[in-house]
C-alpha positions, 0 to 999 in steps of 0.5 A: 207584132208580138208573138204573144199577141198572135198566139192569144189572137189565134185562141180568140178566133178559135173560141169565136169559131167554136161558138159560131159567132161573127166578129160583130156578135162576139164583140157586142157581148163583151162591149167591144167593136168588131174592128177590135176583134179583127185586130186581136185575132190578127195579132195587130193589137193586144187585147186589154186585161179588162177585155180579157176579163170580160171575155173570160166571164162572158164565155166561161173561158179558162185563163190558162187556155186564153193566156198560154194555150194550156188546159181546157178551153172552158172553165168549170161554169161554177167556181167555189173559191171566193177569189173568183167572185172578188173582182176589183171594180177598177179591173172591169170599169174603165170610165172618165172618172176613177173608182178608187175604192179598193173594197168595191167589186164588180159582177157581170150579170149573166142572168135575167133574174133581176130584169128589168132593174138589173139586166143581163150584161149589166155590171153591178158594183158591190161592197162586202157587207154583213148588214142587210137593209130592207129594200137593198139589193144584195150580192149572194153566192149559192152552194154551187158557187154561182153569184147572183143578186136579189132584193132583200125585203123584210116582212112579218118577222122574216127576210126574203130574197126577191127576184124582180123577174117573177119566173124565179122563186123567192128565197128566204134569207136563212136558206142554207143554200145561199150565202150573203156576201155584200150589197150592190151599190151601183149598176153600169147598164149596157145602154149607159156606162154611167153608174146608176145608184141602186 
């Protein structure tokens, strides 16, 4: 049993206890089994890089803290660096088929703005693209650094960014608080890890 496994396992347990979650609840939110969480916490098994990424994204955990035990447990919720949103899809999606496009990125959806089409916990694959097409789902960044998805609709000479969930407001494409980054191409849903074309 590696010392590094044990140290990371202790921090995973510390995080779970801090959040007040059972091993099963903790595991469900990162698409793992409670047995995996048991093994990570005991240091019997090392957590994979993709599971660590999911854990950091889902719970907002600092990489320095989870890997090395340094700094704060939680990262600032919104990051302003583009490198924080350009997560290669192959680092997150582990499926029987290969995603070999290095220009495809993954975004773990953390809000219900696009329910029921794209739901919280789904993984949206997107590509950098300047062009916006009517009816496409676009990947955006707010001035606060928060990534989000909207459907682009062009009507009466204006472009609108429309949420599927009517509890959220429609934005205009030229809104200074929003930056268009790319287009969503597929979504891996919580129910099926087979991609759904958008």
